[in-house]
PDB file as gemmi writes it, atoms N, CA and C in Angstrom:
CRYST1    1.000    1.000    1.000  90.00  90.00  90.00 P 1                      
ATOM      1  N   UNK A   1     116.310 112.152 131.919  1.00  0.00           N  
ATOM      2  CA  UNK A   1     117.188 112.010 131.308  1.00  0.00           C  
ATOM      3  C   UNK A   1     117.173 112.525 129.850  1.00  0.00           C  
ATOM      4  N   UNK A   2     118.981 112.525 129.495  1.00  0.00           N  
ATOM      5  CA  UNK A   2     119.340 113.680 128.375  1.00  0.00           C  
ATOM      6  C   UNK A   2     119.119 113.465 127.114  1.00  0.00           C  
ATOM      7  N   UNK A   3     118.688 114.555 126.008  1.00  0.00           N  
ATOM      8  CA  UNK A   3     117.852 114.404 124.817  1.00  0.00           C  
ATOM      9  C   UNK A   3     118.847 113.681 123.629  1.00  0.00           C  
ATOM     10  N   UNK A   4     119.979 114.634 124.120  1.00  0.00           N  
ATOM     11  CA  UNK A   4     121.322 115.302 123.129  1.00  0.00           C  
ATOM     12  C   UNK A   4     122.385 114.980 124.054  1.00  0.00           C  
ATOM     13  N   UNK A   5     123.503 114.706 123.346  1.00  0.00           N  
ATOM     14  CA  UNK A   5     124.786 114.437 124.033  1.00  0.00           C  
ATOM     15  C   UNK A   5     125.002 115.488 124.600  1.00  0.00           C  
ATOM     16  N   UNK A   6     124.722 116.926 124.588  1.00  0.00           N  
ATOM     17  CA  UNK A   6     124.926 117.155 125.239  1.00  0.00           C  
ATOM     18  C   UNK A   6     124.387 119.033 125.555  1.00  0.00           C  
ATOM     19  N   UNK A   7     124.185 119.475 126.398  1.00  0.00           N  
ATOM     20  CA  UNK A   7     123.169 120.381 127.056  1.00  0.00           C  
ATOM     21  C   UNK A   7     122.849 121.429 126.318  1.00  0.00           C  
ATOM     22  N   UNK A   8     124.402 121.657 125.379  1.00  0.00           N  
ATOM     23  CA  UNK A   8     124.072 123.276 124.638  1.00  0.00           C  
ATOM     24  C   UNK A   8     123.820 122.677 123.378  1.00  0.00           C  
ATOM     25  N   UNK A   9     123.588 121.817 122.946  1.00  0.00           N  
ATOM     26  CA  UNK A   9     122.784 121.578 121.627  1.00  0.00           C  
ATOM     27  C   UNK A   9     121.250 121.786 121.647  1.00  0.00           C  
ATOM     28  N   UNK A  10     121.425 121.487 123.506  1.00  0.00           N  
ATOM     29  CA  UNK A  10     119.394 121.095 123.678  1.00  0.00           C  
ATOM     30  C   UNK A  10     119.264 122.825 123.669  1.00  0.00           C  
ATOM     31  N   UNK A  11     119.808 123.286 124.204  1.00  0.00           N  
ATOM     32  CA  UNK A  11     119.426 125.104 124.319  1.00  0.00           C  
ATOM     33  C   UNK A  11     119.360 125.831 123.723  1.00  0.00           C  
ATOM     34  N   UNK A  12     120.295 125.295 122.440  1.00  0.00           N  
ATOM     35  CA  UNK A  12     120.284 125.837 121.328  1.00  0.00           C  
ATOM     36  C   UNK A  12     118.752 125.497 120.263  1.00  0.00           C  
ATOM     37  N   UNK A  13     118.898 124.454 120.281  1.00  0.00           N  
ATOM     38  CA  UNK A  13     117.481 123.882 119.357  1.00  0.00           C  
ATOM     39  C   UNK A  13     116.554 124.219 120.375  1.00  0.00           C  
ATOM     40  N   UNK A  14     115.888 125.057 121.719  1.00  0.00           N  
ATOM     41  CA  UNK A  14     115.369 125.726 122.337  1.00  0.00           C  
ATOM     42  C   UNK A  14     115.684 127.429 122.871  1.00  0.00           C  
ATOM     43  N   UNK A  15     116.409 127.857 121.015  1.00  0.00           N  
ATOM     44  CA  UNK A  15     116.770 129.372 120.477  1.00  0.00           C  
ATOM     45  C   UNK A  15     116.674 129.777 121.835  1.00  0.00           C  
ATOM     46  N   UNK A  16     117.510 129.221 123.046  1.00  0.00           N  
ATOM     47  CA  UNK A  16     118.391 129.488 124.022  1.00  0.00           C  
ATOM     48  C   UNK A  16     119.610 129.778 123.764  1.00  0.00           C  
ATOM     49  N   UNK A  17     120.268 131.153 124.444  1.00  0.00           N  
ATOM     50  CA  UNK A  17     121.631 131.091 124.890  1.00  0.00           C  
ATOM     51  C   UNK A  17     122.013 130.299 125.742  1.00  0.00           C  
ATOM     52  N   UNK A  18     123.555 129.674 125.740  1.00  0.00           N  
ATOM     53  CA  UNK A  18     124.601 129.068 125.954  1.00  0.00           C  
ATOM     54  C   UNK A  18     125.993 129.933 126.178  1.00  0.00           C  
ATOM     55  N   UNK A  19     126.438 128.965 127.567  1.00  0.00           N  
ATOM     56  CA  UNK A  19     127.550 130.211 128.351  1.00  0.00           C  
ATOM     57  C   UNK A  19     128.924 129.312 128.164  1.00  0.00           C  
ATOM     58  N   UNK A  20     130.065 129.689 128.730  1.00  0.00           N  
ATOM     59  CA  UNK A  20     130.828 128.671 128.300  1.00  0.00           C  
ATOM     60  C   UNK A  20     131.978 129.498 129.534  1.00  0.00           C  
ATOM     61  N   UNK A  21     132.368 128.690 129.990  1.00  0.00           N  
ATOM     62  CA  UNK A  21     133.485 128.839 131.064  1.00  0.00           C  
ATOM     63  C   UNK A  21     134.804 128.670 130.035  1.00  0.00           C  
ATOM     64  N   UNK A  22     136.593 128.585 130.412  1.00  0.00           N  
ATOM     65  CA  UNK A  22     137.630 128.895 129.802  1.00  0.00           C  
ATOM     66  C   UNK A  22     137.830 129.209 128.853  1.00  0.00           C  
ATOM     67  N   UNK A  23     139.451 129.447 128.150  1.00  0.00           N  
ATOM     68  CA  UNK A  23     140.203 130.739 128.330  1.00  0.00           C  
ATOM     69  C   UNK A  23     140.524 130.321 126.675  1.00  0.00           C  
ATOM     70  N   UNK A  24     140.624 131.856 125.907  1.00  0.00           N  
ATOM     71  CA  UNK A  24     141.181 131.713 124.628  1.00  0.00           C  
ATOM     72  C   UNK A  24     142.982 131.629 124.081  1.00  0.00           C  
ATOM     73  N   UNK A  25     143.630 131.313 125.493  1.00  0.00           N  
ATOM     74  CA  UNK A  25     144.840 131.120 125.341  1.00  0.00           C  
ATOM     75  C   UNK A  25     145.414 130.138 126.020  1.00  0.00           C  
ATOM     76  N   UNK A  26     144.848 128.736 126.165  1.00  0.00           N  
ATOM     77  CA  UNK A  26     145.591 127.554 126.654  1.00  0.00           C  
ATOM     78  C   UNK A  26     143.952 126.892 128.029  1.00  0.00           C  
ATOM     79  N   UNK A  27     144.414 125.741 128.406  1.00  0.00           N  
ATOM     80  CA  UNK A  27     143.724 124.858 129.881  1.00  0.00           C  
ATOM     81  C   UNK A  27     144.662 124.100 129.892  1.00  0.00           C  
ATOM     82  N   UNK A  28     144.287 124.294 131.493  1.00  0.00           N  
ATOM     83  CA  UNK A  28     144.841 122.703 132.265  1.00  0.00           C  
ATOM     84  C   UNK A  28     144.134 121.680 131.642  1.00  0.00           C  
ATOM     85  N   UNK A  29     145.231 121.335 130.650  1.00  0.00           N  
ATOM     86  CA  UNK A  29     144.354 119.908 130.627  1.00  0.00           C  
ATOM     87  C   UNK A  29     144.944 118.882 131.177  1.00  0.00           C  
ATOM     88  N   UNK A  30     144.491 118.550 132.232  1.00  0.00           N  
ATOM     89  CA  UNK A  30     144.930 117.106 133.189  1.00  0.00           C  
ATOM     90  C   UNK A  30     143.767 116.033 133.504  1.00  0.00           C  
ATOM     91  N   UNK A  31     144.106 114.902 133.742  1.00  0.00           N  
ATOM     92  CA  UNK A  31     142.669 114.004 134.246  1.00  0.00           C  
ATOM     93  C   UNK A  31     141.662 114.947 135.269  1.00  0.00           C  
ATOM     94  N   UNK A  32     143.009 115.174 135.984  1.00  0.00           N  
ATOM     95  CA  UNK A  32     142.408 115.868 137.376  1.00  0.00           C  
ATOM     96  C   UNK A  32     141.291 116.912 137.099  1.00  0.00           C  
ATOM     97  N   UNK A  33     141.994 117.781 136.036  1.00  0.00           N  
ATOM     98  CA  UNK A  33     141.528 119.018 135.858  1.00  0.00           C  
ATOM     99  C   UNK A  33     139.676 118.668 135.239  1.00  0.00           C  
ATOM    100  N   UNK A  34     139.978 117.306 134.100  1.00  0.00           N  
ATOM    101  CA  UNK A  34     138.691 116.914 133.381  1.00  0.00           C  
ATOM    102  C   UNK A  34     137.939 116.820 134.804  1.00  0.00           C  
ATOM    103  N   UNK A  35     138.414 116.174 135.736  1.00  0.00           N  
ATOM    104  CA  UNK A  35     137.348 115.566 136.781  1.00  0.00           C  
ATOM    105  C   UNK A  35     136.357 116.754 137.872  1.00  0.00           C  
ATOM    106  N   UNK A  36     137.495 118.336 137.968  1.00  0.00           N  
ATOM    107  CA  UNK A  36     136.851 119.113 138.461  1.00  0.00           C  
ATOM    108  C   UNK A  36     135.617 120.168 137.852  1.00  0.00           C  
ATOM    109  N   UNK A  37     135.980 120.322 135.866  1.00  0.00           N  
ATOM    110  CA  UNK A  37     135.343 120.468 134.994  1.00  0.00           C  
ATOM    111  C   UNK A  37     133.903 120.044 134.952  1.00  0.00           C  
ATOM    112  N   UNK A  38     133.768 118.644 135.396  1.00  0.00           N  
ATOM    113  CA  UNK A  38     132.975 117.392 135.288  1.00  0.00           C  
ATOM    114  C   UNK A  38     131.308 118.301 135.841  1.00  0.00           C  
ATOM    115  N   UNK A  39     131.714 118.658 136.458  1.00  0.00           N  
ATOM    116  CA  UNK A  39     130.080 119.529 137.217  1.00  0.00           C  
ATOM    117  C   UNK A  39     130.307 121.093 136.487  1.00  0.00           C  
ATOM    118  N   UNK A  40     131.281 121.983 135.682  1.00  0.00           N  
ATOM    119  CA  UNK A  40     131.476 123.216 136.162  1.00  0.00           C  
ATOM    120  C   UNK A  40     129.554 123.762 135.723  1.00  0.00           C  
ATOM    121  N   UNK A  41     129.990 125.108 135.792  1.00  0.00           N  
ATOM    122  CA  UNK A  41     128.179 125.718 135.561  1.00  0.00           C  
ATOM    123  C   UNK A  41     127.431 126.120 133.849  1.00  0.00           C  
ATOM    124  N   UNK A  42     128.934 125.567 133.999  1.00  0.00           N  
ATOM    125  CA  UNK A  42     128.166 126.921 131.715  1.00  0.00           C  
ATOM    126  C   UNK A  42     127.658 125.328 131.317  1.00  0.00           C  
ATOM    127  N   UNK A  43     127.142 125.793 130.013  1.00  0.00           N  
ATOM    128  CA  UNK A  43     126.723 124.408 129.356  1.00  0.00           C  
ATOM    129  C   UNK A  43     128.259 124.219 128.026  1.00  0.00           C  
ATOM    130  N   UNK A  44     129.208 125.171 128.319  1.00  0.00           N  
ATOM    131  CA  UNK A  44     130.242 124.131 127.254  1.00  0.00           C  
ATOM    132  C   UNK A  44     131.306 124.490 127.346  1.00  0.00           C  
ATOM    133  N   UNK A  45     132.599 124.195 127.431  1.00  0.00           N  
ATOM    134  CA  UNK A  45     133.895 124.577 128.428  1.00  0.00           C  
ATOM    135  C   UNK A  45     134.796 124.921 126.861  1.00  0.00           C  
ATOM    136  N   UNK A  46     135.568 125.784 126.794  1.00  0.00           N  
ATOM    137  CA  UNK A  46     136.030 126.415 125.487  1.00  0.00           C  
ATOM    138  C   UNK A  46     137.607 126.218 126.160  1.00  0.00           C  
ATOM    139  N   UNK A  47     138.040 125.395 124.689  1.00  0.00           N  
ATOM    140  CA  UNK A  47     139.892 124.710 125.416  1.00  0.00           C  
ATOM    141  C   UNK A  47     140.363 126.085 124.078  1.00  0.00           C  
ATOM    142  N   UNK A  48     141.153 126.800 124.734  1.00  0.00           N  
ATOM    143  CA  UNK A  48     141.948 127.577 123.942  1.00  0.00           C  
ATOM    144  C   UNK A  48     143.062 127.084 122.753  1.00  0.00           C  
ATOM    145  N   UNK A  49     143.601 126.406 121.885  1.00  0.00           N  
ATOM    146  CA  UNK A  49     144.590 126.202 121.417  1.00  0.00           C  
ATOM    147  C   UNK A  49     144.829 126.860 120.513  1.00  0.00           C  
ATOM    148  N   UNK A  50     143.468 127.851 120.418  1.00  0.00           N  
ATOM    149  CA  UNK A  50     145.000 129.283 118.849  1.00  0.00           C  
ATOM    150  C   UNK A  50     145.608 129.543 119.571  1.00  0.00           C  
ATOM    151  N   UNK A  51     145.539 129.957 121.073  1.00  0.00           N  
ATOM    152  CA  UNK A  51     146.874 130.763 120.524  1.00  0.00           C  
ATOM    153  C   UNK A  51     147.610 130.468 122.245  1.00  0.00           C  
ATOM    154  N   UNK A  52     147.085 129.221 122.429  1.00  0.00           N  
ATOM    155  CA  UNK A  52     147.919 127.994 123.315  1.00  0.00           C  
ATOM    156  C   UNK A  52     148.699 127.131 123.060  1.00  0.00           C  
ATOM    157  N   UNK A  53     149.000 126.321 124.197  1.00  0.00           N  
ATOM    158  CA  UNK A  53     149.378 124.880 123.673  1.00  0.00           C  
ATOM    159  C   UNK A  53     148.557 124.073 122.837  1.00  0.00           C  
ATOM    160  N   UNK A  54     149.116 123.225 121.463  1.00  0.00           N  
ATOM    161  CA  UNK A  54     148.655 122.450 120.717  1.00  0.00           C  
ATOM    162  C   UNK A  54     149.059 120.817 121.289  1.00  0.00           C  
ATOM    163  N   UNK A  55     148.004 120.312 122.611  1.00  0.00           N  
ATOM    164  CA  UNK A  55     148.838 119.006 123.186  1.00  0.00           C  
ATOM    165  C   UNK A  55     146.642 118.119 122.968  1.00  0.00           C  
ATOM    166  N   UNK A  56     147.644 117.032 121.874  1.00  0.00           N  
ATOM    167  CA  UNK A  56     146.565 116.118 121.816  1.00  0.00           C  
ATOM    168  C   UNK A  56     145.768 115.462 123.527  1.00  0.00           C  
ATOM    169  N   UNK A  57     147.676 114.833 123.330  1.00  0.00           N  
ATOM    170  CA  UNK A  57     147.470 113.859 124.333  1.00  0.00           C  
ATOM    171  C   UNK A  57     147.193 114.477 126.151  1.00  0.00           C  
ATOM    172  N   UNK A  58     147.481 115.778 126.583  1.00  0.00           N  
ATOM    173  CA  UNK A  58     146.566 116.504 127.430  1.00  0.00           C  
ATOM    174  C   UNK A  58     145.593 116.462 127.099  1.00  0.00           C  
ATOM    175  N   UNK A  59     144.503 116.577 126.046  1.00  0.00           N  
ATOM    176  CA  UNK A  59     142.875 116.958 126.040  1.00  0.00           C  
ATOM    177  C   UNK A  59     142.714 115.281 126.252  1.00  0.00           C  
ATOM    178  N   UNK A  60     143.791 114.766 125.211  1.00  0.00           N  
ATOM    179  CA  UNK A  60     142.937 113.362 125.790  1.00  0.00           C  
ATOM    180  C   UNK A  60     142.470 112.553 127.485  1.00  0.00           C  
ATOM    181  N   UNK A  61     143.854 113.073 127.924  1.00  0.00           N  
ATOM    182  CA  UNK A  61     143.683 113.491 129.963  1.00  0.00           C  
ATOM    183  C   UNK A  61     142.306 113.676 130.349  1.00  0.00           C  
ATOM    184  N   UNK A  62     142.509 115.600 129.480  1.00  0.00           N  
ATOM    185  CA  UNK A  62     141.171 116.035 130.550  1.00  0.00           C  
ATOM    186  C   UNK A  62     139.846 115.989 129.431  1.00  0.00           C  
ATOM    187  N   UNK A  63     139.643 115.107 129.023  1.00  0.00           N  
ATOM    188  CA  UNK A  63     138.648 114.483 128.285  1.00  0.00           C  
ATOM    189  C   UNK A  63     138.712 113.150 129.222  1.00  0.00           C  
ATOM    190  N   UNK A  64     138.895 112.654 129.506  1.00  0.00           N  
ATOM    191  CA  UNK A  64     139.292 111.430 129.989  1.00  0.00           C  
ATOM    192  C   UNK A  64     138.340 111.826 131.494  1.00  0.00           C  
ATOM    193  N   UNK A  65     139.178 112.594 132.066  1.00  0.00           N  
ATOM    194  CA  UNK A  65     138.568 113.068 133.568  1.00  0.00           C  
ATOM    195  C   UNK A  65     137.106 113.527 132.962  1.00  0.00           C  
ATOM    196  N   UNK A  66     137.209 114.425 131.660  1.00  0.00           N  
ATOM    197  CA  UNK A  66     135.065 114.876 132.047  1.00  0.00           C  
ATOM    198  C   UNK A  66     134.464 113.377 132.165  1.00  0.00           C  
ATOM    199  N   UNK A  67     134.631 112.668 131.754  1.00  0.00           N  
ATOM    200  CA  UNK A  67     133.981 111.034 131.387  1.00  0.00           C  
ATOM    201  C   UNK A  67     134.265 110.946 132.688  1.00  0.00           C  
ATOM    202  N   UNK A  68     135.191 110.340 133.461  1.00  0.00           N  
ATOM    203  CA  UNK A  68     135.514 110.395 134.304  1.00  0.00           C  
ATOM    204  C   UNK A  68     134.203 110.696 135.588  1.00  0.00           C  
ATOM    205  N   UNK A  69     134.420 111.840 136.350  1.00  0.00           N  
ATOM    206  CA  UNK A  69     133.869 113.340 137.125  1.00  0.00           C  
ATOM    207  C   UNK A  69     132.266 112.909 136.135  1.00  0.00           C  
ATOM    208  N   UNK A  70     131.369 112.142 135.451  1.00  0.00           N  
ATOM    209  CA  UNK A  70     130.280 112.678 135.182  1.00  0.00           C  
ATOM    210  C   UNK A  70     129.541 111.539 135.971  1.00  0.00           C  
ATOM    211  N   UNK A  71     128.038 111.880 135.318  1.00  0.00           N  
ATOM    212  CA  UNK A  71     127.467 112.797 134.349  1.00  0.00           C  
ATOM    213  C   UNK A  71     127.566 113.982 134.724  1.00  0.00           C  
ATOM    214  N   UNK A  72     127.367 114.919 134.141  1.00  0.00           N  
ATOM    215  CA  UNK A  72     126.237 116.376 134.290  1.00  0.00           C  
ATOM    216  C   UNK A  72     125.069 116.549 135.243  1.00  0.00           C  
ATOM    217  N   UNK A  73     125.437 118.167 136.090  1.00  0.00           N  
ATOM    218  CA  UNK A  73     124.001 118.264 136.916  1.00  0.00           C  
ATOM    219  C   UNK A  73     122.677 117.969 136.387  1.00  0.00           C  
ATOM    220  N   UNK A  74     122.562 118.398 134.744  1.00  0.00           N  
ATOM    221  CA  UNK A  74     121.240 117.658 133.362  1.00  0.00           C  
ATOM    222  C   UNK A  74     121.026 116.787 133.425  1.00  0.00           C  
ATOM    223  N   UNK A  75     122.305 115.843 133.270  1.00  0.00           N  
ATOM    224  CA  UNK A  75     122.525 114.198 133.125  1.00  0.00           C  
ATOM    225  C   UNK A  75     123.125 114.350 132.028  1.00  0.00           C  
ATOM    226  N   UNK A  76     124.005 114.732 131.210  1.00  0.00           N  
ATOM    227  CA  UNK A  76     125.017 113.984 130.266  1.00  0.00           C  
ATOM    228  C   UNK A  76     126.134 114.076 130.693  1.00  0.00           C  
ATOM    229  N   UNK A  77     126.759 112.527 129.864  1.00  0.00           N  
ATOM    230  CA  UNK A  77     127.699 111.942 130.461  1.00  0.00           C  
ATOM    231  C   UNK A  77     128.927 113.088 130.764  1.00  0.00           C  
ATOM    232  N   UNK A  78     128.995 114.244 129.821  1.00  0.00           N  
ATOM    233  CA  UNK A  78     129.703 115.692 129.541  1.00  0.00           C  
ATOM    234  C   UNK A  78     129.244 116.842 130.005  1.00  0.00           C  
ATOM    235  N   UNK A  79     129.890 117.766 129.897  1.00  0.00           N  
ATOM    236  CA  UNK A  79     129.614 118.852 128.992  1.00  0.00           C  
ATOM    237  C   UNK A  79     130.122 119.568 127.768  1.00  0.00           C  
ATOM    238  N   UNK A  80     129.538 119.976 127.303  1.00  0.00           N  
ATOM    239  CA  UNK A  80     130.545 120.173 125.515  1.00  0.00           C  
ATOM    240  C   UNK A  80     131.721 120.726 125.622  1.00  0.00           C  
ATOM    241  N   UNK A  81     132.472 120.305 124.510  1.00  0.00           N  
ATOM    242  CA  UNK A  81     133.569 121.124 124.935  1.00  0.00           C  
ATOM    243  C   UNK A  81     134.401 121.757 122.935  1.00  0.00           C  
ATOM    244  N   UNK A  82     134.547 122.509 122.924  1.00  0.00           N  
ATOM    245  CA  UNK A  82     134.386 123.367 121.761  1.00  0.00           C  
ATOM    246  C   UNK A  82     136.252 123.482 122.102  1.00  0.00           C  
ATOM    247  N   UNK A  83     136.962 122.876 121.184  1.00  0.00           N  
ATOM    248  CA  UNK A  83     138.103 123.352 120.781  1.00  0.00           C  
ATOM    249  C   UNK A  83     138.291 123.976 119.604  1.00  0.00           C  
ATOM    250  N   UNK A  84     139.142 125.342 120.560  1.00  0.00           N  
ATOM    251  CA  UNK A  84     139.647 126.312 119.475  1.00  0.00           C  
ATOM    252  C   UNK A  84     141.375 125.947 118.486  1.00  0.00           C  
ATOM    253  N   UNK A  85     141.349 125.044 117.541  1.00  0.00           N  
ATOM    254  CA  UNK A  85     142.294 125.421 116.779  1.00  0.00           C  
ATOM    255  C   UNK A  85     143.671 126.416 116.479  1.00  0.00           C  
ATOM    256  N   UNK A  86     144.318 126.389 116.683  1.00  0.00           N  
ATOM    257  CA  UNK A  86     145.666 126.712 116.071  1.00  0.00           C  
ATOM    258  C   UNK A  86     145.381 127.483 114.001  1.00  0.00           C  
ATOM    259  N   UNK A  87     144.675 127.727 113.550  1.00  0.00           N  
ATOM    260  CA  UNK A  87     143.916 127.805 112.075  1.00  0.00           C  
ATOM    261  C   UNK A  87     144.226 129.078 111.909  1.00  0.00           C  
ATOM    262  N   UNK A  88     145.229 130.049 110.766  1.00  0.00           N  
ATOM    263  CA  UNK A  88     144.656 130.633 110.261  1.00  0.00           C  
ATOM    264  C   UNK A  88     143.641 130.711 108.811  1.00  0.00           C  
ATOM    265  N   UNK A  89     143.147 131.348 109.037  1.00  0.00           N  
ATOM    266  CA  UNK A  89     141.558 131.111 107.871  1.00  0.00           C  
ATOM    267  C   UNK A  89     141.498 132.721 106.801  1.00  0.00           C  
ATOM    268  N   UNK A  90     142.352 132.635 106.791  1.00  0.00           N  
ATOM    269  CA  UNK A  90     142.609 133.157 105.320  1.00  0.00           C  
ATOM    270  C   UNK A  90     142.295 133.129 104.023  1.00  0.00           C  
ATOM    271  N   UNK A  91     142.211 131.823 103.965  1.00  0.00           N  
ATOM    272  CA  UNK A  91     142.383 131.084 102.328  1.00  0.00           C  
ATOM    273  C   UNK A  91     141.864 130.134 102.626  1.00  0.00           C  
ATOM    274  N   UNK A  92     141.163 129.207 101.722  1.00  0.00           N  
ATOM    275  CA  UNK A  92     140.998 128.397 101.330  1.00  0.00           C  
ATOM    276  C   UNK A  92     141.740 127.655 101.133  1.00  0.00           C  
ATOM    277  N   UNK A  93     143.088 127.376 101.112  1.00  0.00           N  
ATOM    278  CA  UNK A  93     144.345 127.116 100.986  1.00  0.00           C  
ATOM    279  C   UNK A  93     144.505 126.523 102.174  1.00  0.00           C  
ATOM    280  N   UNK A  94     144.815 127.515 102.932  1.00  0.00           N  
ATOM    281  CA  UNK A  94     145.146 127.692 104.842  1.00  0.00           C  
ATOM    282  C   UNK A  94     144.617 126.446 105.083  1.00  0.00           C  
ATOM    283  N   UNK A  95     142.865 126.854 104.934  1.00  0.00           N  
ATOM    284  CA  UNK A  95     142.300 125.865 105.772  1.00  0.00           C  
ATOM    285  C   UNK A  95     142.712 124.347 105.076  1.00  0.00           C  
ATOM    286  N   UNK A  96     142.310 123.468 104.238  1.00  0.00           N  
ATOM    287  CA  UNK A  96     143.236 122.442 103.198  1.00  0.00           C  
ATOM    288  C   UNK A  96     144.383 122.465 103.671  1.00  0.00           C  
ATOM    289  N   UNK A  97     145.474 123.077 104.299  1.00  0.00           N  
ATOM    290  CA  UNK A  97     146.608 122.020 104.856  1.00  0.00           C  
ATOM    291  C   UNK A  97     146.287 121.719 105.836  1.00  0.00           C  
ATOM    292  N   UNK A  98     145.815 122.494 106.924  1.00  0.00           N  
ATOM    293  CA  UNK A  98     145.465 122.168 108.551  1.00  0.00           C  
ATOM    294  C   UNK A  98     144.096 121.903 108.641  1.00  0.00           C  
ATOM    295  N   UNK A  99     143.905 120.707 107.655  1.00  0.00           N  
ATOM    296  CA  UNK A  99     142.614 119.910 107.478  1.00  0.00           C  
ATOM    297  C   UNK A  99     142.944 118.609 109.127  1.00  0.00           C  
ATOM    298  N   UNK A 100     144.329 118.885 108.763  1.00  0.00           N  
ATOM    299  CA  UNK A 100     144.124 117.466 109.212  1.00  0.00           C  
ATOM    300  C   UNK A 100     143.967 117.905 111.148  1.00  0.00           C  
ATOM    301  N   UNK A 101     143.754 118.523 111.444  1.00  0.00           N  
ATOM    302  CA  UNK A 101     143.882 118.796 113.075  1.00  0.00           C  
ATOM    303  C   UNK A 101     142.208 118.721 113.475  1.00  0.00           C  
ATOM    304  N   UNK A 102     140.955 118.587 112.084  1.00  0.00           N  
ATOM    305  CA  UNK A 102     139.803 118.059 111.925  1.00  0.00           C  
ATOM    306  C   UNK A 102     139.072 116.929 111.871  1.00  0.00           C  
TER     307      UNK A 102                                                      
END                                                                             
């Protein structure tokens, strides 16, 4: 049985490296893709919205596909997902203006 919500956290707690799948310029955000990605080899899935489409509806469908396709081989409900948001981090003010994304 899984100790944490995802395998990436468990590995980091053991000072182990984690590996990811997914690009930095967008991801196919459909329920069907989520079903396929639910059994990825990777410790986490990167969803690149920084240089791709900012698609929250697609992300919702994708995450539901991960849930419906789970559990993972390690017994977790889904793989970990890290979303790169489209934010320029050059100043505190810009980050605060974009806080609604988080």
